[in-house]
Structure formats: structure tokens, C-alpha cells
N, C-alpha and C positions, 0 to 999 in steps of 0.2 A: 496750934492755927494762927497763922499770922496774917495781916491786910495790909497791902500794901497801899500808902496814903495818894489820895486822888492828887492829878497835877491841876494846875491852872489853866483857865481857856486858852489853848494855842489858836494863833492868829497865821494862814497860811494865804501868799499869793503864788501866782505863778513862779517857775524857774526857767527864764531864757536868757540865752547866752552867757552861764557863766553867772547870772547873777538872780537874788529873787526879787522879784517884782513887786512892790507893795501892795495889799490887799485894795480891791476895788470896792466901790462903794455896793455894788451887788454881791451880797455873801450867801453862801449856803452853811445855816448851822448846823453841825453835829449835834445831835442828840443822843445821850447814851441810852441806849437799848435796854439797860439793866435799870436806871432810874431817873429817867427824863431830864438829866443835868446836862446843860450844854458843855461841852469837852473841846470842841472845837470850831473855827468857822474857815472856809475856805471860799476863795474868789470863784462866782459864778462865770467862767468862762465863756467866751463869742467864739463864732466862726473866724472873726477877724482875729483874737489870740491864738488860735489854732493855725491860722495862717502865717502868722508872723514866727511862732515856733520852727513851723515846716521851712520855712524860708532860711533861719537862722541856722538848722541842722543841714538843708541843703547846701547853703555856704560852706559851713565847716568840713564837711564831706568833698565838695568838687575842690574846692580852695584851699583848705586847713591842712593842717600837718598830722592830724590823727591816722589818717589811712597809711600815711609813709610811714608812721614810728615802727623802727624793728618790732619784730614780734617778743622779743625780749624784751624791750621797754614796755609794750602795753599789756605783758603780763606782770611785769613790777607795779604798775599802775594799780592794776586788780588787785594786787596783794596788798598794797598800801592801804586800798580802799577796806578790806577786809578786817587787816588791823583795825581801822578807824572804827570801823561795825562793832568790833569787839570791844573796843573802848566805850561805845556808848549802846552796848546790849541791852541794858535795863531800862534805859531811856525809849528804846525802840520798840522794845516788847510791850511796856506801857502806854506806849501811843496806841500801837494795834490792839491790845488787849480795850481799850476804852473806846476806840471808835466802831470795833466791830462785835465787841461784846464777848469775847474767846475768853474762857480763864486764863489768868496771867501765865499759869505754867504751860500751858499750850503754845501761848504766844512767845515765852520766852524760848521753846524748843523750834519756834518758825523761823526768829532770829540766830539760832545755831546752825541751823539748816541752810540758811540763804548764806552767812559765812562760809560755809563748806563749798557753797555754788559758786562763789567768787572764788575761792582759792581754785578749786577743780578749774574754774574756765579760762584762769591764769595759766594753768598748766597746759592746757589747751592751745592757748594764745601761744606760749612759747615754743610749743611742736609744731604750729601750722606751718604745711608744707604742701608740694605738689608733686607729681610724678615725672620721670625721665622714660622715654622708651628709646633704647639704643641698638634694639634689633629688627629695625624696619629696613636694612639694606645698609652699603657700606655710604650711600649717598644722603642719609636720611637720618636726622634726629629730631623728634620730638618732645614736646614739655606739655604736660596738664598742669597749669597753674592756678591757685585758688585764690580769688580776690575777694575782697569785701563787696558784698552786693547792693551797699547804698545807703539809705536813708530807712530808717523801720520806726514805723508806728506800733505802739504797742498798747493795747487795750486790758486794763487791769480790772478783776472784778474784786468783791468787797470780803470775800470768805477768808483768803489769804494775802493781804495785801501786799506785804513785804516778800513772803517765800514765792509767789507767783510771777513778781517782777524779778525776784533773783533768778526763776527758772529761765528768763528770757535775756534780761537788761547786761551780765555780763558775758554772757556768750557772743551776742551781737559786738559789744563791745571789744571783745578779745579778737574777734575776725577783722575790728578796722571800721566797723559800721559806725552811723550816727545816729540819734533816734529820740524820737519823740513820744512822751509817756502821757497817756491818759489814764490816771486812777479813778475808782469807783469816786461820786461824787459823796460816799459815806465815809470812805478811808485814804482820805490822801495824803494824811499826816506822813506815813512813812516815806512815800515817794518822793516827797520834796525833801526832806531830811536827807536822803540817802543820794539825791542829786548834789547836794549843799557838802556831802563827805566824799564823794567823787570828784567834785572841784578840788577840794582840799586835798585829795589825794594826787592832783597834778594831772587830772583830764583837762585837756584844752579846750577853754568856752565854747559853747555851742554843741558840742559833741552830745551832751545829754542836756535834755529839755522837757520841763513836767507842766502840763496845762490841765489845770481843774476844771472842774464845771461837769454839764450834762451829756450823756452822750449824743442826743441829736445837736447840740451845739460845738461841742469838741472832738466827739467821737465820730462822726460820721463824715466830717471832712478830712479825718485821716484815711480812710477808704477811699473816699472820692479823689483825692488830690494824685495829679500824675506827678508830683515831686517826690511823691514817696515810693521806695520801689519795694518794701516787702511790708504786711502788716500780720503781727502777731497778735492774735485775740482768745482770749480765755474767758468763756461765759455761756450762756445758753445756746441751745440749738435754735431756737428762736430768732434769737439776735444774731446768730451766726449767721442765718439765710439771708436776713436782711445787710448784714455785710458784704455778702458774696454779690449781692445785686449791685449795691451801692459801688464795690469796686470795680466792676465790670467795665466802665468806659475806659478807665485807668489800665485796665490788663495787669493789676501788678499780682506779686506771688503773695499767698495768703498761708497762714500757718495757725489752723485751728482747733482748738481744745474747746469741744462743745460738752452738751450734757451727759449723764450717764444714768445707769440704773443697776449697778454692780450687784451681781447675786453672790452670796456666800453660801456654797454648797457644803452640807456636812451628812458625811455618809457614815452607817451604824458602826464602820471598822477605825473611826476618827479617835484621838486623843479628846475625849469629851470634856476634859476639863481645860484644854488648851482652846478646844472650838468654842467653849462657852466664853470664856474671855475674848476669842479673837471676833465672834460675832458681835458683843456688847461692844466692844471697842469699833468695830467698824462701822456699826451706824452711829452709835452716839459721841464719837470723835467729831468736836470742831461743832458739836450741836445739831450732826447731822448736815450741816451748811456745807458741804464738800463734795464736789463732782465726783471721787471714786467711793463714796459712800457705800457699803454693803446694805442697801435699803431693803433686799428681797432675801429672806432665808428661805431656802431650798433645802429641806431636812428628809431624811430618809423615814419613812413611814414607822419601821419595825423600832425606831428609838425617840420619834417625833413627842408624843406625850411627856415622857419623862425628862426630856430635853427641854422641852418649854416650861415645864413646871419649874426647872433650876432656872431659868433665863428669866422668867416673870420674879422670882425672889432675887434675882440678882440684881435685874434693874431697877427693882425700889431701892437699893441701897445706894446707887448714884447719888451724888451729891452734887444738888441743884444751886448756883449761886452768882453773886455779882461776880463781875470780871477782874477784881483787885483782889478777892479773896483768894489766899494761897491753896485753900481748902476745897475751891470749886472745882468740879470736874464736868461740868455742862452748865453752860451760860444762855442768856435770853436769844431771841430771834433778831435778826440785824434790823428790824423797824415793824411798826404795828400793820402795816400792809401785808409783809410777809407773815407776820403772826396769822393774820387772819385767812391768808391762803392755804397754811400749813393745816389749822383747824378745818378750812373748807374741806380738805383731800381726807382729813378722817372721817368726817360727817357723811361724805360720800361714800367712803370704805363701809361705813356701818348700812349705808341704804342698800349698798350692793351685797349684802350677806355676811361680811365680815364680823368678828367676834373680839371686842375690844378686852385685851387679856390684862392690861397694866395701863393705865395713864390716860389718854384721850383728849385732855381738858387742858385748858388754860390753867396757870399756876397764879391764884389771885389771891386777894387776901391782906392782912397786915403784913405780913413776912415778905410781900413780893412787890409792894406799892403798884406805880404805873410801868415797872417792868415787862417786857414781850415775853413770857416764860412759857414753854409747853413742857408738860409732863413727859417723862420719856416714855414711849408708848408701842405697844405691841399688839398688831391685828393679827388674827390668825383666820384660817380659813379663808385666805383670800384666793381668789381664781385667776386664771392666767388673763383671761378677757377682761377684767376689771381697770380701771382707771388706775387704781393704788399700785397694781402691778405694773402697768404701763408705764404712768406717766413718773417725772422726776418731782417728789415732795420737797426735797433738801429741807428736812428737819430731824428732828429724833423720831423716826418713826419708823418701823421695822415691821416688814410684812413678812408673813409666813406662810408658805405653800410645801406640802407633801408630794413626795416622789417615791416611786416604785424601785427603780433600778437604776443601772448607769444610762441606760438610752433616755429613759426619761428624765432624769437631771440634767443631760446635755440640751435636750430639747426646752426645759422650762428656760433653762441659763441664758439662751438662744433668742427668746421669744419675744425681746422687743426690740424696736428700733436700734438701741442704743448699743455698743461696743465699748466703753472705755477702760473697765476693769472687772476682774472678778477673783474671788478666792473660792479654794477646794481644801476639805480638810478629810484627810484620809491618810493611814498607814501603809497603805498598798501602791508602792512604786508603778506599777503597770495601771492602775486604776486612775492615778492623780495625773500622768503623763498623756494618757487618751483624753481624759477629759479638758486637758488645760491645751491640747493641740486642737481639741474641736471649739473649743470656746472662742465665740467671734468677739475677741476683745484685744485692744492692744496692749493690756497688761493683765498679768494672772500669776497669782499669789498661791502656794502651795504651802498648807500648815503655817501661814501669817496672813497679815493683812494691811493696806495703807503702810507699805513698808516701801523702801528704797534707798537709793545712793545715786550720788550726784553724777556716777558714770554709767547710769541705767538709763537708756531713753524711754520718755513717757508720751502716749498720742492714744487716739482712737482710732476706732473703724465705724463703717456704718454712719449713722447721723451723729457719734459722737466728734466726728471731726477727721482731720488730716494734718499730717506735719509731724514732728518730732520735738521734743524741748529734753533738754539734759542729754549726758552723753554725748560721745563724737556726732552721733546725728543731730542733737539739739547745735551743737557749733557750726555744723555744714549746712543746717537752715539758713545762715547769716552768709553763705559765700556764693559765689559763683564762680562756675569750672569753665576755664579758656583753654583751646586748645591752640599749641602754636608748633608749627611744623617747618622744619628748615632744610632745605637742598643743599649739598656742597656740591663742587666739581664741576664739569662741564654739564650743560642741560641738555638735554635730548629735546631738540625740536618737534613740536607738534605741527608748525608751519614752515617747512624748511624752504618752500619756492617764495615764500614772502619775506622771509627773515635772513636770507643768505644762506640757507643750509647750514650744518654742523660745522663748527669749527673747535 
């Protein structure tokens, strides 16, 4: 076991117009959720700061060179940035681990995946193209051209600070857009660091801007501004609804990845060793602070008791620890408020009749100090109508509900307002395909979970949002289609008496 040495306190101001803005006197102190130590400070941005960043991004798009770079040149710039990210991989991972509380091993995985997203977005940028229609008649040729959509506002949550930004920013840049990024006030470090690397990679000044601070001061203006063409948001459904309302006056395009309550459906014909590992990973990955977390276990009645006995025993071996410890598998909650929220969900589930099979409490005492740690928790006997089944807990809490057959499993899987993701564990291909098709989720995994690749789009159904990130669809989100139709040769006059007839 090895432990990464803590870094010194980092101090960040905004990044606007290709330059780091000195931190203001009004700062946000980021306290480590593991030990209460201050790890970074960020400028508490204002509406004026957000307006300035939007104006700079607007000018960079309307009058700057970036939208007019060739597709190859934009792709090369993204590849240069990916190379710089690889050079700074460990530093970026440490920043995310310290600020979010996630284990350093997971943070390294996030950085690696972010680099791959930049590389893939570079490839899409290089192959950006439109369509030609040449069979509309001898006198007609038409083009459908794909153009950059304009200024993009991006609001990023705290659970995957760099990775979720990388699911948006390189695709927007590859399409030729400019951007204003509002990272979480808890985890702003890697967003500013990335903006610096993009400038070093040759992205023109003003193309990427980062404004730190609270959502009411910095995020809301992005939704309201008529100078922002697209707003891409990842966060809770409740906040997403407020953003939709705030954006109505500007009628901007929105891409929203919102809450989730994913089901892990385990059938009696599954490889139960694989399913056991997948269910554990699905719910305890990133402390359960994950929008696609497999927070609901739906398990077939015939195997439920035996499967749960093994699950409880395995959950007890998960290594909970500080973010900079290489041995840690599960870290603390993001802050004290969220810790209390998660514990409140557990208490409410108890009152609703659920049985706590393991965990259920805050980890305290000498080993945990002031850290916001919740023990890996499994709640059995969770009814479909209960809050624990319906609401997003966003912590290391697994609810268990039994089902009788395939129809019952599908009914339970779809029995929430969310539709972001789900997992199916079975070796019967007919069953897997039927459930996958009937599950109302933007992503469905079969015999795997929280899996993916840059080429595969992600997004939600129902109240989990709309729009897609990653893949070709994620690139196209940041483009506009324009039809250009050309007639050649003599024109057939519509009003020959007025214009002298056909000549």
C-alpha cells in the first residue's frame, strides 16, 4: 500500500480571454471531505464575471479565427492538448482526488478516460462534413452543411470534475464553438488547469473561458444570456428544471443530463460471480456519487437470499479510506451537507420498513476523524413506492427489491421517473434483448455496468434529461445544419406577365 503525498493549497482565479485572472478577495475555500484540510481556494465569481466571460467567448466566435480554422487544424490542437494532459496526468488526478474526495486510483482512471475523449473528439473534428444532394434534377444541386453552433455554456458537477467536462468541451471545440465553463464550486481546479493546457496547445485566446463560483451567481447567467447559444448541463433533475425555466427567455438549445436511479437486474440464470462483482461496482463506484450508479438491485426471488448473503460479505471487505491512499476503494461524501442527506435517506428507509443488512451509519472515531464517510450500505425489503426506491440518494447505498419473473423485472426497472441507465445480468440472450429494449433508459448494459467508450453516446430518457454526449451524436449537439439549394440554367418564371416571360 502506498499513499500519495498531499499537495500544497492551490489558489485559482477565473480564466478569461486566454489568461489567468488573479484570485479576488472573495474566495471559496475547498476543504477536503476526508480530513477537513483546506486543499484549494477559488474566486467566488459574480454575475459581472460571468457576463464578461460570455462577452469574450461571443467575440471570439463572431470575430475570431477559431470557427474558421480547418477541421484538421482544430483536430490537431485537441491532440496537442491530449498530449499535454498525459504529461500532467498525475497532477490532474491529485487535484480531482483532493477536491472531490474520490480515491486517487479512480481519479487516475478519470484522467485517462478524459484524454481518450479529447483524442476521439479530435478525430471527429478532422472528419466533420456535410452532405451533397445531386439527384434533385438536372438544374438543382443542394448541400447540407454542418456549422459550429456558437457560444456554449457548460455547467459541470462535482462528482467527475474533469471527466464530465471532457464529455462536452473537446466536442464543442472540435465543432468550432467557443465556451464558457462553470465548474462546481467544490471542484474547480481541473477546469482551470485544462483551460491553461488548451491555451498552451494553441487554442486562440477567448475560445475557452472558466468562471468559478456558485450556481446562482455564475451558472444562472449562462442560462439566461441571449449571447449563449447552447447550454450543456449535468446535474440534478431539480436544478435542471430551474435551468429550463431560466433559459426560456433566450430560447437557447439545451443538452441536459440529469438525475438517475439505475437498476441492476439479476436473473437466476446469470453468472452470479460476475453479477456479484458488477452489482458491488455499480453502486459503490465513486462512493455512489454517480448519476448512473446501480443504486437499485432487482434480484430474482429464487436466488435472492443466497445472493444477498454473498453480497453483504463482499461489501464488508470494501476498503474505505482517504483519497490519496492507493489502497482506498471508497472515499468520503463531498461535504457535510451531503453526508447528512445520505444518512437521512437511510433513516427514512428504515422507517419505511427496510432492513439494513450492512452499513447504515457514518464511519466515525479515531480512524475517520472529521471525514464525511458513510459505510457501504445495503437495504433489503425496499418497496416500490418507498422514497429509497424512487429518489436519487447519491451515496454508497444499495436498495434491494425482489422480482418473480421477466415481466415483473421490467415493471420494477421502469417504475421511477428516471431513465438514465440500467444493467441486466443474464446468460439468456433472448431475455437480455427483451429487457434491454423495454427498459426506458438512455443506456443499458448487459453483463457489465458503468462501462463505455468515447464512440458511444450517453444521455437520458424521462426526467433524466435529453440530448447526448460523446459519440457522433455528442459532436453533433454542438453543430447547426444549414441547407443551401442552388438552381442552375434558365429559371421557370412564376410571374411571367410581370417579369417579361421566359427567356
